[in-house]
C-alpha atoms as a printed R data frame, in Angstrom:
    type eleno elety resid chain resno       x      y      z
1   ATOM     1    CA   MET     A     1  -0.366  0.109  0.154
2   ATOM     2    CA   ARG     A     2   1.034  3.643 -0.650
3   ATOM     3    CA   ILE     A     3   0.138  6.774  1.555
4   ATOM     4    CA   GLY     A     4   0.650  9.913  0.000
5   ATOM     5    CA   VAL     A     5   2.000 12.799  2.795
6   ATOM     6    CA   ALA     A     6   0.960 16.138  1.936
7   ATOM     7    CA   GLY     A     7   3.041 18.937  3.907
8   ATOM     8    CA   VAL     A     8   6.057 18.038  4.787
9   ATOM     9    CA   GLY     A     9   6.807 20.380  8.145
10  ATOM    10    CA   ARG     A    10   6.593 18.824 11.956
11  ATOM    11    CA   ILE     A    11   3.492 17.590 11.693
12  ATOM    12    CA   GLY     A    12   3.881 15.721  8.025
13  ATOM    13    CA   THR     A    13   7.365 14.684  9.150
14  ATOM    14    CA   MET     A    14   5.946 13.201 11.693
15  ATOM    15    CA   HIS     A    15   3.087 11.602 10.278
16  ATOM    16    CA   ALA     A    16   5.277 10.180  7.475
17  ATOM    17    CA   THR     A    17   7.621  8.487 10.024
18  ATOM    18    CA   HIS     A    18   5.203  6.741 11.713
19  ATOM    19    CA   LEU     A    19   3.364  5.116  8.157
20  ATOM    20    CA   ALA     A    20   6.734  4.181  7.508
21  ATOM    21    CA   SER     A    21   6.879  1.995 10.362
22  ATOM    22    CA   LEU     A    22   3.651  0.416  9.612
23  ATOM    23    CA   ASP     A    23   3.666 -3.355  8.449
24  ATOM    24    CA   LYS     A    24   1.154 -2.356  5.836
25  ATOM    25    CA   VAL     A    25   2.640  0.213  3.967
26  ATOM    26    CA   ASP     A    26   4.597 -0.429  1.619
27  ATOM    27    CA   GLN     A    27   5.809  3.069  0.372
28  ATOM    28    CA   VAL     A    28   5.209  6.649  1.756
29  ATOM    29    CA   LEU     A    29   4.847  9.531 -1.224
30  ATOM    30    CA   LEU     A    30   6.167 12.869 -0.196
31  ATOM    31    CA   TYR     A    31   4.672 15.963 -1.743
32  ATOM    32    CA   ASP     A    32   5.065 19.530 -0.587
33  ATOM    33    CA   PRO     A    33   4.253 23.087 -2.154
34  ATOM    34    CA   VAL     A    34   7.743 24.603 -1.387
35  ATOM    35    CA   PRO     A    35   9.948 23.437 -4.075
36  ATOM    36    CA   GLY     A    36  13.148 21.308 -2.536
37  ATOM    37    CA   ARG     A    37  11.209 20.608  0.984
38  ATOM    38    CA   ALA     A    38   9.976 17.553  0.023
39  ATOM    39    CA   GLU     A    39  13.003 15.847 -1.432
40  ATOM    40    CA   GLN     A    40  14.602 16.825  1.505
41  ATOM    41    CA   ALA     A    41  12.737 15.078  3.868
42  ATOM    42    CA   ALA     A    42  12.663 11.885  2.280
43  ATOM    43    CA   ASP     A    43  16.386 12.089  2.278
44  ATOM    44    CA   ALA     A    44  16.068 12.606  6.208
45  ATOM    45    CA   LEU     A    45  13.727  9.909  6.597
46  ATOM    46    CA   GLU     A    46  15.810  7.636  4.508
47  ATOM    47    CA   GLY     A    47  18.989  8.826  6.766
48  ATOM    48    CA   HIS     A    48  16.961  7.554  9.859
49  ATOM    49    CA   GLY     A    49  17.883  4.554  8.620
50  ATOM    50    CA   GLY     A    50  16.325  1.413 10.783
51  ATOM    51    CA   ALA     A    51  16.015  3.235 13.546
52  ATOM    52    CA   GLY     A    52  12.764  1.271 14.836
53  ATOM    53    CA   GLY     A    53  11.619  1.372 11.160
54  ATOM    54    CA   ARG     A    54  10.526 -1.570  9.266
55  ATOM    55    CA   ALA     A    55  12.231 -2.723  6.047
56  ATOM    56    CA   SER     A    56  10.977 -2.451  2.697
57  ATOM    57    CA   GLY     A    57  12.069 -4.641  0.022
58  ATOM    58    CA   GLY     A    58  15.029 -5.696  2.089
59  ATOM    59    CA   ALA     A    59  16.741 -2.147  2.461
60  ATOM    60    CA   GLY     A    60  15.379  0.343  5.230
61  ATOM    61    CA   TRP     A    61  12.459  1.609  5.644
62  ATOM    62    CA   GLY     A    62  13.746  5.034  3.915
63  ATOM    63    CA   SER     A    63  13.919  3.158  0.859
64  ATOM    64    CA   GLY     A    64  10.707  2.860  1.123
65  ATOM    65    CA   THR     A    65   9.957  6.813  0.982
66  ATOM    66    CA   ARG     A    66  10.262  9.555 -1.835
67  ATOM    67    CA   ALA     A    67   9.445 12.733 -2.627
68  ATOM    68    CA   VAL     A    68   6.872 13.514 -6.268
69  ATOM    69    CA   PRO     A    69   6.612 16.800 -7.994
70  ATOM    70    CA   ASP     A    70   3.004 17.840 -7.256
71  ATOM    71    CA   PHE     A    71  -0.409 16.655 -5.509
72  ATOM    72    CA   ASP     A    72  -1.785 15.435 -8.785
73  ATOM    73    CA   THR     A    73   1.564 13.133 -9.062
74  ATOM    74    CA   LEU     A    74   0.475 12.557 -5.601
75  ATOM    75    CA   LEU     A    75  -3.903 11.650 -6.339
76  ATOM    76    CA   GLN     A    76  -2.414  9.352 -9.263
77  ATOM    77    CA   LEU     A    77   0.160  6.818 -6.961
78  ATOM    78    CA   ALA     A    78  -1.329  6.542 -3.721
79  ATOM    79    CA   ASP     A    79  -4.099  4.580 -2.084
80  ATOM    80    CA   GLY     A    80  -4.854  7.053  0.387
81  ATOM    81    CA   VAL     A    81  -3.257 10.699  1.793
82  ATOM    82    CA   VAL     A    82  -2.756 12.534  4.719
83  ATOM    83    CA   VAL     A    83  -2.985 16.400  4.272
84  ATOM    84    CA   ALA     A    84  -1.030 18.159  6.610
85  ATOM    85    CA   THR     A    85  -0.557 21.584  4.643
86  ATOM    86    CA   PRO     A    86  -1.299 24.990  6.042
87  ATOM    87    CA   THR     A    87  -5.007 25.273  7.145
88  ATOM    88    CA   THR     A    88  -5.648 28.090  4.223
89  ATOM    89    CA   THR     A    89  -5.528 25.217  1.956
90  ATOM    90    CA   HIS     A    90  -7.185 21.961  3.521
91  ATOM    91    CA   ALA     A    91 -10.390 22.234  1.972
92  ATOM    92    CA   ASP     A    92  -9.212 22.287 -1.850
93  ATOM    93    CA   LEU     A    93  -6.721 19.743 -1.185
94  ATOM    94    CA   VAL     A    94  -9.863 17.675  0.321
95  ATOM    95    CA   ARG     A    95 -12.307 18.347 -2.253
96  ATOM    96    CA   ALA     A    96  -9.285 17.429 -5.103
97  ATOM    97    CA   CYS     A    97  -9.461 14.347 -2.847
98  ATOM    98    CA   LEU     A    98 -13.143 13.755 -3.425
99  ATOM    99    CA   ALA     A    99 -12.870 14.232 -7.079
100 ATOM   100    CA   ALA     A   100 -10.177 11.525 -7.045
101 ATOM   101    CA   GLY     A   101 -12.250  9.286 -5.341
102 ATOM   102    CA   MET     A   102  -8.793  8.923 -2.774
103 ATOM   103    CA   PRO     A   103  -9.532  8.343  0.982
104 ATOM   104    CA   VAL     A   104  -8.164 11.357  2.903
105 ATOM   105    CA   LEU     A   105  -7.058 12.286  6.513
106 ATOM   106    CA   CYS     A   106  -6.723 16.078  7.128
107 ATOM   107    CA   GLU     A   107  -5.164 17.780  9.759
108 ATOM   108    CA   LYS     A   108  -8.022 19.965 12.138
109 ATOM   109    CA   PRO     A   109  -9.264 22.646 10.934
110 ATOM   110    CA   ILE     A   110 -10.212 21.420  7.429
111 ATOM   111    CA   ALA     A   111 -11.086 24.591  6.460
112 ATOM   112    CA   ALA     A   112 -11.362 28.267  7.595
113 ATOM   113    CA   ASP     A   113 -14.158 28.538  9.258
114 ATOM   114    CA   LEU     A   114 -17.762 27.990  9.945
115 ATOM   115    CA   ASP     A   115 -19.104 28.488  6.674
116 ATOM   116    CA   GLY     A   116 -16.178 26.627  4.939
117 ATOM   117    CA   THR     A   117 -16.368 23.331  7.197
118 ATOM   118    CA   ALA     A   118 -20.272 23.490  6.441
119 ATOM   119    CA   ALA     A   119 -19.662 23.472  2.842
120 ATOM   120    CA   LEU     A   120 -17.179 20.827  2.688
121 ATOM   121    CA   VAL     A   121 -19.113 18.236  5.284
122 ATOM   122    CA   GLU     A   122 -21.504 18.464  3.200
123 ATOM   123    CA   ASP     A   123 -19.657 17.765 -0.152
124 ATOM   124    CA   ILE     A   124 -17.836 15.146  1.815
125 ATOM   125    CA   GLU     A   125 -21.156 13.484  2.328
126 ATOM   126    CA   ARG     A   126 -22.461 13.419 -0.737
127 ATOM   127    CA   THR     A   127 -19.766 11.486 -1.809
128 ATOM   128    CA   SER     A   128 -18.212  7.535 -0.405
129 ATOM   129    CA   VAL     A   129 -14.897  8.391  0.414
130 ATOM   130    CA   PRO     A   130 -13.745  8.160  3.404
131 ATOM   131    CA   VAL     A   131 -12.507 11.992  5.349
132 ATOM   132    CA   LEU     A   132 -11.096 11.652  8.556
133 ATOM   133    CA   VAL     A   133 -10.375 14.677 10.543
134 ATOM   134    CA   GLY     A   134  -6.704 14.384 12.387
135 ATOM   135    CA   PHE     A   135  -7.980 15.163 15.763
136 ATOM   136    CA   GLN     A   136  -5.570 12.519 17.813
137 ATOM   137    CA   ARG     A   137  -6.764 12.270 20.962
138 ATOM   138    CA   ARG     A   138  -9.809 10.567 19.483
139 ATOM   139    CA   PHE     A   139  -6.977  7.786 18.628
140 ATOM   140    CA   ASP     A   140  -5.309  8.006 22.026
141 ATOM   141    CA   PRO     A   141  -5.032  4.434 23.900
142 ATOM   142    CA   ALA     A   142  -6.386  5.964 27.097
143 ATOM   143    CA   MET     A   143  -8.942  7.668 25.742
144 ATOM   144    CA   LEU     A   144 -10.447  5.334 23.464
145 ATOM   145    CA   ASP     A   145 -10.522  2.922 26.844
146 ATOM   146    CA   LEU     A   146 -12.209  5.838 28.520
147 ATOM   147    CA   HIS     A   147 -14.227  6.118 25.648
148 ATOM   148    CA   SER     A   148 -15.544  2.832 25.517
149 ATOM   149    CA   ARG     A   149 -16.342  2.610 29.302
150 ATOM   150    CA   ILE     A   150 -18.398  5.123 29.295
151 ATOM   151    CA   ARG     A   151 -20.034  3.883 26.504
152 ATOM   152    CA   ALA     A   152 -20.441  0.498 28.032
153 ATOM   153    CA   GLY     A   153 -22.368  2.549 31.373
154 ATOM   154    CA   ALA     A   154 -19.109  1.353 33.727
155 ATOM   155    CA   LEU     A   155 -19.231  4.670 34.703
156 ATOM   156    CA   GLY     A   156 -22.492  5.374 35.056
157 ATOM   157    CA   PRO     A   157 -23.732  8.489 34.347
158 ATOM   158    CA   ILE     A   158 -21.312 11.756 34.202
159 ATOM   159    CA   TYR     A   159 -21.426 14.121 36.831
160 ATOM   160    CA   HIS     A   160 -18.441 16.394 35.671
161 ATOM   161    CA   VAL     A   161 -15.522 16.265 33.344
162 ATOM   162    CA   ARG     A   162 -12.189 18.336 33.884
163 ATOM   163    CA   ALA     A   163  -9.628 18.750 31.218
164 ATOM   164    CA   VAL     A   164  -6.261 20.515 31.222
165 ATOM   165    CA   GLY     A   165  -3.890 21.923 28.327
166 ATOM   166    CA   TYR     A   166  -0.842 23.839 28.866
167 ATOM   167    CA   ASP     A   167   2.177 24.378 26.678
168 ATOM   168    CA   ALA     A   168   5.392 24.046 28.032
169 ATOM   169    CA   GLU     A   169   6.192 27.283 25.848
170 ATOM   170    CA   PRO     A   170   4.267 29.595 24.196
171 ATOM   171    CA   PRO     A   171   4.178 29.213 19.846
172 ATOM   172    CA   ASP     A   172   6.381 31.881 17.515
173 ATOM   173    CA   LEU     A   173   4.882 34.480 18.409
174 ATOM   174    CA   ALA     A   174   4.726 34.935 14.072
175 ATOM   175    CA   TYR     A   175   1.958 32.346 14.121
176 ATOM   176    CA   LEU     A   176  -0.185 34.386 16.499
177 ATOM   177    CA   PRO     A   177  -2.458 36.471 13.907
178 ATOM   178    CA   SER     A   178  -3.094 33.148 11.803
179 ATOM   179    CA   SER     A   179  -3.728 30.759 14.375
180 ATOM   180    CA   GLY     A   180  -7.015 31.717 14.920
181 ATOM   181    CA   GLY     A   181  -6.967 32.088 18.537
182 ATOM   182    CA   ILE     A   182  -7.082 30.134 21.526
183 ATOM   183    CA   PHE     A   183 -10.260 28.208 20.722
184 ATOM   184    CA   ARG     A   184 -10.021 27.139 17.958
185 ATOM   185    CA   ASP     A   185  -6.386 26.379 17.536
186 ATOM   186    CA   LEU     A   186  -5.561 25.034 21.557
187 ATOM   187    CA   LEU     A   187  -8.791 24.536 22.734
188 ATOM   188    CA   ILE     A   188 -10.502 22.519 19.909
189 ATOM   189    CA   HIS     A   189  -8.889 19.409 20.561
190 ATOM   190    CA   ASP     A   190 -10.899 18.865 23.816
191 ATOM   191    CA   LEU     A   191 -13.921 20.854 22.739
192 ATOM   192    CA   ASP     A   192 -13.955 17.773 20.234
193 ATOM   193    CA   ALA     A   193 -13.060 14.957 22.451
194 ATOM   194    CA   VAL     A   194 -14.930 16.022 25.760
195 ATOM   195    CA   PRO     A   195 -18.451 16.020 23.737
196 ATOM   196    CA   TRP     A   196 -17.198 12.647 21.761
197 ATOM   197    CA   LEU     A   197 -17.149 11.036 25.498
198 ATOM   198    CA   VAL     A   198 -19.624 12.283 26.988
199 ATOM   199    CA   GLY     A   199 -22.056 11.266 23.978
200 ATOM   200    CA   GLU     A   200 -24.562 14.582 24.228
201 ATOM   201    CA   PRO     A   201 -24.498 18.268 22.843
202 ATOM   202    CA   VAL     A   202 -23.607 21.079 24.245
203 ATOM   203    CA   THR     A   203 -26.454 23.773 25.322
204 ATOM   204    CA   GLU     A   204 -24.442 25.974 26.867
205 ATOM   205    CA   VAL     A   205 -20.975 27.785 26.991
206 ATOM   206    CA   CYS     A   206 -19.225 30.036 29.105
207 ATOM   207    CA   ALA     A   207 -15.830 31.398 28.645
208 ATOM   208    CA   TYR     A   208 -13.205 34.178 30.157
209 ATOM   209    CA   GLY     A   209  -9.787 34.549 28.611
210 ATOM   210    CA   SER     A   210  -6.740 36.527 30.085
211 ATOM   211    CA   VAL     A   211  -3.502 37.420 28.392
212 ATOM   212    CA   LEU     A   212  -0.900 36.684 31.380
213 ATOM   213    CA   VAL     A   213   1.932 35.978 29.234
214 ATOM   214    CA   ASP     A   214   3.188 37.746 26.347
215 ATOM   215    CA   ASP     A   215   1.710 40.951 25.416
216 ATOM   216    CA   ALA     A   216   2.278 39.571 21.887
217 ATOM   217    CA   PHE     A   217  -0.964 37.597 22.444
218 ATOM   218    CA   ALA     A   218  -3.354 40.952 22.464
219 ATOM   219    CA   ALA     A   219  -1.515 42.688 19.986
220 ATOM   220    CA   ALA     A   220  -3.187 39.631 18.113
221 ATOM   221    CA   GLY     A   221  -6.864 39.515 19.280
222 ATOM   222    CA   ASP     A   222  -5.999 36.750 21.001
223 ATOM   223    CA   VAL     A   223  -5.670 35.705 24.791
224 ATOM   224    CA   ASP     A   224  -2.888 32.813 26.678
225 ATOM   225    CA   ASN     A   225  -5.182 31.540 29.201
226 ATOM   226    CA   ALA     A   226  -8.979 30.978 28.685
227 ATOM   227    CA   VAL     A   227 -10.841 28.599 30.642
228 ATOM   228    CA   VAL     A   228 -14.483 27.001 29.236
229 ATOM   229    CA   LEU     A   229 -17.986 26.130 31.166
230 ATOM   230    CA   LEU     A   230 -19.784 23.358 29.102
231 ATOM   231    CA   ARG     A   231 -23.166 22.378 29.901
232 ATOM   232    CA   PHE     A   232 -24.423 19.297 28.186
233 ATOM   233    CA   ALA     A   233 -28.073 18.061 27.366
234 ATOM   234    CA   GLY     A   234 -27.768 15.905 30.452
235 ATOM   235    CA   GLY     A   235 -26.927 18.596 32.833
236 ATOM   236    CA   ALA     A   236 -23.029 16.762 32.943
237 ATOM   237    CA   LEU     A   237 -20.663 20.001 32.945
238 ATOM   238    CA   ALA     A   238 -17.291 20.269 32.162
239 ATOM   239    CA   VAL     A   239 -14.482 22.813 32.755
240 ATOM   240    CA   LEU     A   240 -11.593 23.149 30.234
241 ATOM   241    CA   ALA     A   241  -8.856 25.258 30.890
242 ATOM   242    CA   ALA     A   242  -5.724 25.811 28.864
243 ATOM   243    CA   GLY     A   243  -2.910 28.126 28.476
244 ATOM   244    CA   ARG     A   244   0.178 29.271 26.912
245 ATOM   245    CA   HIS     A   245   3.062 28.214 29.391
246 ATOM   246    CA   ASP     A   246   3.821 26.086 31.827
247 ATOM   247    CA   PRO     A   247   7.283 26.418 33.472
248 ATOM   248    CA   LEU     A   248   7.257 22.144 34.133
249 ATOM   249    CA   GLY     A   249   6.366 21.061 30.539
250 ATOM   250    CA   TYR     A   250   3.238 20.387 28.708
251 ATOM   251    CA   ASP     A   251   0.575 18.752 30.676
252 ATOM   252    CA   HIS     A   252  -2.479 17.972 28.915
253 ATOM   253    CA   ARG     A   253  -4.872 15.211 30.413
254 ATOM   254    CA   LEU     A   254  -8.365 14.992 31.653
255 ATOM   255    CA   GLU     A   255 -10.596 13.765 34.336
256 ATOM   256    CA   VAL     A   256 -14.318 12.272 34.738
257 ATOM   257    CA   LEU     A   257 -16.167 11.607 38.056
258 ATOM   258    CA   ALA     A   258 -19.223  9.718 37.526
259 ATOM   259    CA   ALA     A   259 -21.376  7.738 39.147
260 ATOM   260    CA   LYS     A   260 -19.244  4.635 39.507
261 ATOM   261    CA   ASP     A   261 -16.060  5.520 39.046
262 ATOM   262    CA   SER     A   262 -13.377  8.745 38.568
263 ATOM   263    CA   VAL     A   263 -11.023  8.223 35.845
264 ATOM   264    CA   THR     A   264  -8.221 10.228 34.561
265 ATOM   265    CA   VAL     A   265  -6.515  9.880 31.266
266 ATOM   266    CA   GLY     A   266  -2.705 11.930 30.722
267 ATOM   267    CA   LEU     A   267  -1.440 11.598 34.637
268 ATOM   268    CA   ASP     A   268   1.500  9.278 34.388
269 ATOM   269    CA   PRO     A   269   5.244  9.776 36.007
270 ATOM   270    CA   ARG     A   270   6.060 11.817 33.005
271 ATOM   271    CA   THR     A   271   3.071 14.488 33.784
272 ATOM   272    CA   PRO     A   272   4.893 17.707 34.329
273 ATOM   273    CA   LEU     A   273   2.820 18.371 37.709
274 ATOM   274    CA   ARG     A   274   4.377 18.738 41.180
275 ATOM   275    CA   SER     A   275   2.721 17.402 44.250
276 ATOM   276    CA   LEU     A   276   3.878 19.219 47.450
277 ATOM   277    CA   GLU     A   277   2.848 15.911 49.758
278 ATOM   278    CA   PRO     A   278   5.354 15.218 51.762
279 ATOM   279    CA   ASP     A   279   5.439 11.364 50.537
280 ATOM   280    CA   ALA     A   280   4.336 11.979 46.509
281 ATOM   281    CA   ALA     A   281   7.076 10.871 44.090
282 ATOM   282    CA   PRO     A   282   9.094 13.688 42.777
283 ATOM   283    CA   LEU     A   283   8.764 15.472 39.482
284 ATOM   284    CA   ALA     A   284  10.247 13.256 36.324
285 ATOM   285    CA   PRO     A   285  13.251 14.362 35.084
286 ATOM   286    CA   ASP     A   286  12.023 14.115 31.732
287 ATOM   287    CA   PRO     A   287   8.673 15.751 31.509
288 ATOM   288    CA   TYR     A   288   7.113 16.198 27.944
289 ATOM   289    CA   PRO     A   289   8.103 18.884 26.165
290 ATOM   290    CA   GLY     A   290   5.465 19.064 23.779
291 ATOM   291    CA   PHE     A   291   2.794 17.489 21.988
292 ATOM   292    CA   PRO     A   292   4.625 14.415 19.762
293 ATOM   293    CA   GLN     A   293   6.145 12.886 22.752
294 ATOM   294    CA   ARG     A   294   2.821 13.333 25.289
295 ATOM   295    CA   PHE     A   295   1.173 11.978 22.455
296 ATOM   296    CA   ARG     A   296   3.465  9.530 19.765
297 ATOM   297    CA   ARG     A   297   1.144  6.711 21.113
298 ATOM   298    CA   ALA     A   298  -1.896  8.488 19.547
299 ATOM   299    CA   TYR     A   299  -0.366  9.673 16.469
300 ATOM   300    CA   LEU     A   300   1.211  6.444 15.756
301 ATOM   301    CA   ASN     A   301  -2.124  4.839 16.047
302 ATOM   302    CA   GLU     A   302  -4.011  7.602 14.026
303 ATOM   303    CA   MET     A   303  -1.800  6.373 10.808
304 ATOM   304    CA   SER     A   304  -2.929  2.695 12.068
305 ATOM   305    CA   VAL     A   305  -6.668  3.456 12.201
306 ATOM   306    CA   PHE     A   306  -6.019  5.290  8.865
307 ATOM   307    CA   VAL     A   307  -5.096  2.346  6.817
308 ATOM   308    CA   ASP     A   308  -7.257  0.210  8.435
309 ATOM   309    CA   VAL     A   309 -10.006  2.285  7.602
310 ATOM   310    CA   LEU     A   310  -8.242  2.246  3.897
311 ATOM   311    CA   THR     A   311  -8.634 -1.708  3.430
312 ATOM   312    CA   ASP     A   312 -12.452 -1.570  5.213
313 ATOM   313    CA   THR     A   313 -10.814 -3.141  8.722
314 ATOM   314    CA   ALA     A   314 -12.350 -0.132 11.158
315 ATOM   315    CA   GLU     A   315 -14.561  2.749 11.041
316 ATOM   316    CA   ASN     A   316 -14.060  6.239 10.418
317 ATOM   317    CA   PRO     A   317 -13.730  7.340 14.374
318 ATOM   318    CA   SER     A   318 -13.078 11.015 13.541
319 ATOM   319    CA   PRO     A   319 -15.824 12.142 10.950
320 ATOM   320    CA   ALA     A   320 -15.362 15.577  9.696
321 ATOM   321    CA   ARG     A   321 -19.020 16.359 10.571
322 ATOM   322    CA   ASP     A   322 -17.922 16.330 14.401
323 ATOM   323    CA   SER     A   323 -15.310 18.514 13.411
324 ATOM   324    CA   LEU     A   324 -18.210 21.127 12.092
325 ATOM   325    CA   ALA     A   325 -19.514 20.512 15.735
326 ATOM   326    CA   SER     A   326 -16.464 21.531 17.082
327 ATOM   327    CA   LEU     A   327 -15.851 24.483 15.785
328 ATOM   328    CA   ARG     A   328 -18.853 25.921 16.261
329 ATOM   329    CA   LEU     A   329 -18.224 25.728 20.054
330 ATOM   330    CA   ALA     A   330 -15.428 27.280 19.400
331 ATOM   331    CA   GLU     A   331 -16.930 30.243 18.034
332 ATOM   332    CA   ALA     A   332 -19.493 29.798 20.744
333 ATOM   333    CA   CYS     A   333 -16.217 30.062 23.336
334 ATOM   334    CA   GLU     A   334 -15.412 33.665 21.224
335 ATOM   335    CA   GLN     A   335 -18.826 34.894 21.635
336 ATOM   336    CA   SER     A   336 -18.790 34.240 25.393
337 ATOM   337    CA   MET     A   337 -15.524 35.864 26.277
338 ATOM   338    CA   ARG     A   338 -16.153 38.704 23.941
339 ATOM   339    CA   THR     A   339 -19.628 39.709 25.029
340 ATOM   340    CA   GLY     A   340 -19.204 38.105 29.087
341 ATOM   341    CA   ALA     A   341 -21.962 36.466 28.827
342 ATOM   342    CA   PRO     A   342 -22.880 32.614 28.115
343 ATOM   343    CA   VAL     A   343 -24.022 31.416 24.999
344 ATOM   344    CA   ARG     A   344 -27.114 29.150 24.364
345 ATOM   345    CA   LEU     A   345 -26.985 26.689 21.897
346 ATOM   346    CA   ASP     A   346 -29.183 24.923 19.924
347 ATOM   347    CA   VAL     A   347 -29.238 21.268 20.162
348 ATOM   348    CA   ARG     A   348 -31.170 20.684 16.684
349 ATOM   349    CA   SER     A   349 -29.326 22.755 14.675
350 ATOM   350    CA   PRO     A   350 -27.672 20.620 12.032
351 ATOM   351    CA   VAL     A   351 -24.243 22.192 12.446
């Protein structure tokens, strides 16, 4: 099987590395709109050799990695495509995949705004082409376990969900004007994952934000710390907290308190959280520095599931319409923070 990767920045290169490690993938094809970038990435991956990789035709897995000159060639040669190019290109590339009947996994967001996303979702659903959205937490083994337990009723009715997402270091300040803001860029993952876990529509959103890390966020019309309260149709509540700087490392975890159990995801020896209790374990010497390390298993499983979807051995766990719902929640957060008032949502809305 040949899998194409469009866009070989940090995320695309990571996806290519994980794809190349899968037994079902014979070749990884790389395309990037920046001239020469795909070739450099292919050379770098080949130089990675057998470090955890799979042999391809008796050689290091790099021999199964090659650059292609354009996106049309990628569509001609691949059995599926991962889109990891800049956000503004996502909708056009996904539509090109639809026209070619090409299964695609697209990094979030699949379009730049709510209207564009709604239109693209309609286009996707008029076809039978599998389209997965890259919300990696839906592929995280611990999150999948939690989701399965909730659906099986093992936790009982959910009372409360608490999620925290703290970056170790702020993003490049040059990225801020195009980031979409903290709700669309950082909190969007929790706005997707928490409703997916709870399994009910959100009826009310309340959000607050502050600039505490760097005034550059304010200059970009953004905040660097935010808190969101979600109320679900059945009465369950969720509190989502996000921040752009954690001095101890990258901390993204989630807790669920329910009638039968109280569980957490993302709390392990590398979690950058220091307890002041006298008998507590000391802070790990290698706390998570960023998302590639914290969600490594999720990203690897994401590529494995994508391949399984292509071979009809797995269902799509992250459909495009769900990403439309999370974007709608992000816009409600922005409105609530701007007005200082809760935003009620119509659960009957098709969005």
